C-alpha positions as CSV (number, residue, x, y, z in Angstrom):
1,X,9.6,40.5,-5.0
2,X,6.7,38.0,-4.6
3,X,6.3,36.0,-1.4
4,X,7.6,33.0,-3.2
5,X,10.7,34.9,-4.4
6,X,11.4,36.1,-0.8
7,X,11.1,32.6,0.5
8,X,13.5,31.4,-2.2
9,X,16.0,34.0,-1.0
10,X,15.5,32.8,2.5
11,X,16.3,29.2,1.5
12,X,19.6,30.4,-0.1
13,X,20.5,32.2,3.1
14,X,19.7,29.5,5.7
15,X,19.9,26.1,4.0
16,X,23.0,23.9,3.7
17,X,25.0,23.9,0.5
18,X,23.9,20.3,0.1
19,X,20.2,21.3,0.2
20,X,18.1,21.2,-2.9
21,X,16.9,24.8,-3.4
22,X,13.4,25.3,-4.8
23,X,14.7,28.0,-7.1
24,X,17.1,25.5,-8.6
25,X,14.5,22.7,-9.4
26,X,15.0,21.0,-12.7
27,X,11.3,21.7,-13.4
28,X,8.1,19.9,-14.2
29,X,7.2,17.6,-17.0
30,X,5.0,20.4,-18.4
31,X,6.1,23.9,-17.8
32,X,3.7,26.1,-15.9
33,X,3.5,29.6,-14.4
34,X,5.1,30.0,-11.0
35,X,2.9,30.5,-7.9
36,X,3.3,34.0,-6.4
37,X,3.1,32.6,-2.9
38,X,4.4,29.0,-2.8
39,X,7.6,27.5,-3.9
40,X,7.6,24.7,-6.4
41,X,8.2,22.1,-3.7
42,X,5.4,23.5,-1.5
43,X,3.0,23.2,-4.5
44,X,4.1,19.6,-4.9
45,X,3.2,18.9,-1.3
46,X,-0.2,20.5,-1.6
47,X,-1.0,18.7,-4.8
48,X,-0.3,15.4,-3.2
49,X,-2.4,16.1,-0.1
50,X,-5.4,17.1,-2.2
51,X,-5.3,14.2,-4.6
52,X,-7.6,11.2,-4.5
53,X,-4.9,8.6,-4.2
54,X,-3.7,10.2,-1.0
55,X,-7.2,10.0,0.6
56,X,-7.5,6.4,-0.3
57,X,-4.4,5.5,1.8
58,X,-6.5,5.6,4.9
59,X,-8.2,2.4,3.8
60,X,-5.2,0.5,2.6
61,X,-3.4,-2.1,4.8
62,X,0.0,-1.5,6.3
63,X,0.8,-4.9,7.8
64,X,-2.3,-6.5,9.3
65,X,-5.2,-7.1,7.0
66,X,-8.6,-5.8,8.4
67,X,-7.5,-5.6,12.0
68,X,-10.1,-5.3,14.7
69,X,-9.1,-2.1,16.5
70,X,-8.8,1.6,15.8
71,X,-5.2,2.0,16.6
72,X,-3.4,-0.2,14.0
73,X,-1.5,1.6,11.3
74,X,-2.8,2.1,7.8
75,X,-0.9,3.2,4.8
76,X,-2.0,6.8,5.5
77,X,-0.8,6.8,9.1
78,X,2.5,5.2,8.0
79,X,2.9,8.0,5.4
80,X,2.4,10.7,8.0
81,X,4.9,9.1,10.3
82,X,7.5,8.9,7.6
83,X,6.9,12.6,6.8
84,X,7.3,13.6,10.5
85,X,10.6,11.6,10.8
86,X,12.0,12.8,7.5
87,X,11.2,16.5,8.2
88,X,12.8,16.4,11.6
89,X,16.0,15.1,10.0
90,X,15.9,17.5,7.1
91,X,15.5,20.5,9.5
92,X,18.4,19.4,11.7
93,X,20.6,19.0,8.6
94,X,19.4,22.3,7.1
95,X,18.0,20.5,4.1
96,X,14.8,21.4,2.2
97,X,11.9,20.4,4.4
98,X,9.3,21.1,1.8
99,X,10.9,18.8,-0.8
100,X,11.3,16.2,2.0
101,X,7.7,16.4,2.9
102,X,6.4,16.2,-0.7
103,X,8.4,13.0,-1.3
104,X,7.3,11.5,2.0
105,X,3.6,12.1,1.4
106,X,3.7,10.8,-2.1
107,X,6.0,7.8,-1.7
108,X,3.3,5.1,-1.3
109,X,0.5,6.5,-3.5
110,X,0.8,3.6,-5.8
111,X,0.6,0.9,-3.1
112,X,-1.9,-1.9,-3.7
113,X,-4.7,-3.0,-1.4
114,X,-3.7,-5.7,1.2
115,X,-0.1,-4.3,1.6
116,X,2.8,-6.2,0.2
117,X,0.6,-9.3,-0.3
118,X,-1.4,-7.3,-2.9
119,X,1.8,-6.1,-4.5
120,X,3.2,-9.6,-4.9
121,X,-0.2,-10.7,-6.3
122,X,-0.2,-8.0,-9.0
123,X,3.5,-8.6,-9.7
124,X,2.6,-12.2,-10.6
125,X,-0.4,-11.3,-12.6
126,X,0.6,-8.3,-14.7
127,X,3.0,-9.2,-17.5
128,X,5.2,-6.1,-17.0
129,X,5.6,-6.9,-13.3
130,X,4.5,-4.6,-10.5
131,X,6.5,-2.5,-8.1
132,X,4.7,0.0,-5.9
133,X,7.3,2.7,-6.2
134,X,7.0,2.7,-9.9
135,X,3.2,2.7,-9.6
136,X,3.5,5.7,-7.2
137,X,5.3,7.6,-9.9
138,X,2.8,6.5,-12.5
139,X,0.0,7.8,-10.2
140,X,1.4,11.3,-10.0
141,X,2.5,11.4,-13.7
142,X,-0.4,9.7,-15.5
143,X,-3.4,8.6,-13.3
144,X,-4.3,11.5,-11.1
145,X,-6.7,14.3,-12.3
146,X,-8.3,12.1,-15.0
147,X,-5.1,11.3,-16.8
148,X,-3.4,14.7,-16.6
149,X,-1.3,13.8,-13.6
150,X,-0.1,16.2,-10.8
151,X,2.8,17.6,-12.9
152,X,5.3,17.4,-10.0
153,X,8.9,18.6,-10.1
154,X,11.7,16.3,-11.1
155,X,13.1,16.2,-7.6
156,X,9.9,15.0,-6.0
157,X,9.3,12.5,-8.7
158,X,12.9,11.2,-8.4
159,X,12.5,10.8,-4.7
160,X,9.3,8.8,-5.1
161,X,10.8,6.4,-7.5
162,X,14.0,5.9,-5.5
163,X,12.5,5.6,-2.0
164,X,12.9,1.9,-1.4
165,X,15.5,-0.2,-3.2
166,X,18.0,0.1,-6.0
167,X,19.2,3.5,-7.2
168,X,19.5,6.2,-4.6
169,X,17.7,9.5,-5.1
170,X,19.6,12.4,-6.6
171,X,18.9,14.6,-3.6
172,X,19.8,14.3,0.0
173,X,16.1,15.0,0.8
174,X,15.1,11.9,-1.2
175,X,17.7,9.8,0.5
176,X,16.4,10.9,3.9
177,X,12.9,9.7,3.0
178,X,14.3,6.3,2.1
179,X,15.9,5.9,5.6
180,X,12.9,7.5,7.4
181,X,10.5,5.0,5.7
182,X,12.5,2.1,7.1
183,X,12.7,3.7,10.6
184,X,9.0,4.3,10.6
185,X,7.7,1.0,9.4
186,X,10.0,-1.2,11.5
187,X,9.1,0.6,14.7
188,X,5.4,1.1,14.1
189,X,5.1,-2.6,13.0
190,X,6.7,-3.6,16.3
191,X,4.1,-1.5,18.1
192,X,1.2,-3.1,16.1
193,X,2.6,-6.6,16.5
194,X,2.8,-6.1,20.3
195,X,-0.8,-4.8,20.3
196,X,-1.9,-7.8,18.2
197,X,-0.2,-10.3,20.5
198,X,2.0,-11.5,17.7
199,X,5.1,-10.3,19.6
200,X,5.9,-10.0,23.3
201,X,8.3,-7.4,24.6
202,X,10.5,-10.2,25.9
203,X,10.9,-11.5,22.4
204,X,12.6,-8.3,21.1
205,X,16.3,-8.7,20.5
206,X,18.2,-7.8,23.7
207,X,20.8,-5.7,21.9
208,X,18.1,-3.7,20.1
209,X,16.3,-2.9,23.4
210,X,19.6,-2.0,25.1
211,X,21.0,0.2,22.3
212,X,17.9,1.6,20.6
213,X,15.3,1.7,23.4
214,X,12.4,-0.3,24.8
215,X,9.5,1.8,23.5
216,X,8.6,2.9,20.0
217,X,9.3,6.6,20.8
218,X,12.7,5.7,22.4
219,X,13.8,3.7,19.4
220,X,12.7,6.3,16.8
221,X,14.4,9.0,18.9
222,X,17.7,7.0,19.0
223,X,17.7,6.4,15.3
224,X,16.8,9.9,14.3
225,X,19.5,11.4,16.6
226,X,22.0,8.8,15.2
227,X,21.2,9.8,11.7
228,X,21.6,13.5,12.4
229,X,24.9,13.1,14.3
230,X,26.5,10.7,11.8
231,X,25.4,12.4,8.6
232,X,27.5,15.0,6.8
233,X,26.0,16.8,3.9
234,X,25.1,14.3,1.2
235,X,26.5,11.4,3.1
236,X,23.7,10.0,5.3
237,X,24.6,7.4,8.0
238,X,23.3,5.9,11.2
239,X,26.8,5.0,12.3
240,X,28.2,1.5,12.2
241,X,27.0,0.2,15.5
242,X,23.4,1.6,15.3
243,X,23.1,0.5,11.6
244,X,24.2,-3.0,12.5
245,X,21.7,-3.4,15.3
246,X,19.0,-1.8,13.2
247,X,19.7,-4.3,10.4
248,X,19.4,-7.2,12.8
249,X,16.1,-5.8,14.2
250,X,14.9,-5.7,10.6
251,X,15.8,-9.3,10.0
252,X,14.1,-10.2,13.3
253,X,10.9,-8.6,12.1
254,X,10.9,-10.5,8.9
255,X,11.3,-13.8,10.7
256,X,8.9,-13.0,13.6
257,X,6.1,-10.8,12.0
258,X,6.3,-10.4,8.2
259,X,6.5,-14.1,7.7
260,X,4.6,-15.2,10.7
261,X,1.8,-17.6,9.8
262,X,-0.5,-16.6,12.6
263,X,-0.1,-12.9,11.8
264,X,-0.3,-13.2,8.1
265,X,-2.7,-16.1,7.5
266,X,-5.4,-13.9,6.0
267,X,-2.9,-13.0,3.3
268,X,-3.3,-16.5,1.8
269,X,-6.7,-15.3,0.5
270,X,-5.2,-12.3,-1.3
271,X,-3.7,-14.0,-4.4
272,X,-6.9,-15.7,-5.4
273,X,-9.0,-12.6,-4.8
274,X,-6.7,-10.4,-6.9
275,X,-6.5,-13.1,-9.6
276,X,-10.3,-13.3,-9.8
277,X,-10.6,-9.6,-10.2
278,X,-7.8,-9.3,-12.6
279,X,-9.2,-12.0,-14.9
280,X,-12.7,-10.7,-14.7
281,X,-11.9,-7.1,-15.7
282,X,-9.6,-8.3,-18.5
283,X,-12.6,-10.3,-19.8
284,X,-15.0,-7.4,-19.2
285,X,-13.0,-4.1,-19.8
286,X,-16.4,-2.4,-20.4
287,X,-16.9,-2.6,-16.6
288,X,-13.9,-0.5,-15.9
289,X,-14.3,3.2,-14.9
290,X,-14.1,5.7,-17.7
291,X,-10.5,6.8,-16.8
292,X,-9.3,3.2,-17.0
293,X,-11.1,2.6,-20.2
294,X,-9.1,5.5,-21.7
295,X,-5.9,3.8,-20.5
296,X,-7.1,0.5,-22.0
297,X,-7.5,2.2,-25.4
298,X,-4.0,3.8,-25.2
299,X,-1.9,1.2,-23.4
300,X,-3.9,-2.0,-23.4
301,X,-6.5,-3.5,-21.1
302,X,-4.0,-5.3,-18.9
303,X,-2.3,-2.0,-18.0
304,X,-5.7,-0.5,-17.3
305,X,-6.8,-3.4,-15.1
306,X,-3.5,-3.3,-13.2
307,X,-4.0,0.4,-12.5
308,X,-7.6,-0.1,-11.4
309,X,-6.7,-2.9,-9.0
310,X,-3.7,-1.1,-7.6
311,X,-5.8,1.9,-6.8
312,X,-8.4,0.0,-4.8
313,X,-8.7,0.1,-1.1
314,X,-8.9,-3.1,0.8
315,X,-12.6,-2.9,1.5
316,X,-13.4,-1.8,-2.0
317,X,-11.5,-4.8,-3.5
318,X,-13.5,-7.1,-1.1
319,X,-16.8,-5.5,-2.0
320,X,-16.0,-5.8,-5.7
321,X,-15.2,-9.5,-5.3
322,X,-18.4,-10.0,-3.3
323,X,-20.6,-8.2,-5.9
324,X,-19.0,-10.1,-8.8
325,X,-18.6,-13.7,-7.4
326,X,-20.8,-14.1,-4.3
327,X,-24.5,-14.5,-4.9
328,X,-26.8,-12.1,-3.1
329,X,-29.5,-13.5,-0.8
330,X,-32.7,-13.7,-2.7
331,X,-35.9,-12.4,-1.2
332,X,-39.1,-13.3,-2.9
333,X,-41.6,-10.8,-3.9
334,X,-44.6,-10.4,-1.6
335,X,-48.0,-10.3,-3.1
């Protein structure tokens, strides 16, 4: 037996009947030879970690645009926190950690610059509409590796597509990521908002502090334990009381942070910036990178421009705007 085959046998022996076994994957878009060492889900995880889109997450906004400080979350640190929470739950429930991690690491690969402000801007500009979870799937299927994609398994791809709203993922592992994503962003956004002075600890809902905990680590710990203790196989639950308080905390964050004018005032600049870039590259598709030019020839220039803008980091989008629309200072030649 190969190392991979031995590991697949171990999965069968120790994982829950509700776990998605790597040996039972529905396969990849394009069939390929199995790895002698790694399972298919381990290969998915490794392909995500080594792709360009994953590296760009470190310079994409999570909540606060261009914060002054080294400790605010980025899209990359958010992704890592989701993976940590999701793996902890998967291990406790004897589900497949490798699949859970692969979905977690890939779930936001298609996110725009400037967080959800960038997503809303592209959604209004691109005729087909824009949703970051669909773009994340497009990244791994079509855009990475110069158009060849990462050729991930069905289960990882399904978890990426279903990680936020609408249809639930086919696997329990994918459904864990959906809950872990929410646990992560609500709690680290509270932490960032406190650091930024947008929130004070006194402003947090009393019931959330009393039931979930005062600190970020306490709240995450409470929610993770509740999820583990109230879940049974494919049925994942935080329990009625915890879920109710968590939902109210989510609504509080929308009212106090996500729609807070003082916290989000810089986002008012995002629609115009994205619109200028979108219009410019639609008028000048010859200025697109080669891989986007190929997309333009196959799927139309608007699709190509949408892909290009979605893949930008915050700072790259700003630099592109400056180089295209802000005149450089002129220095005369010296004789």
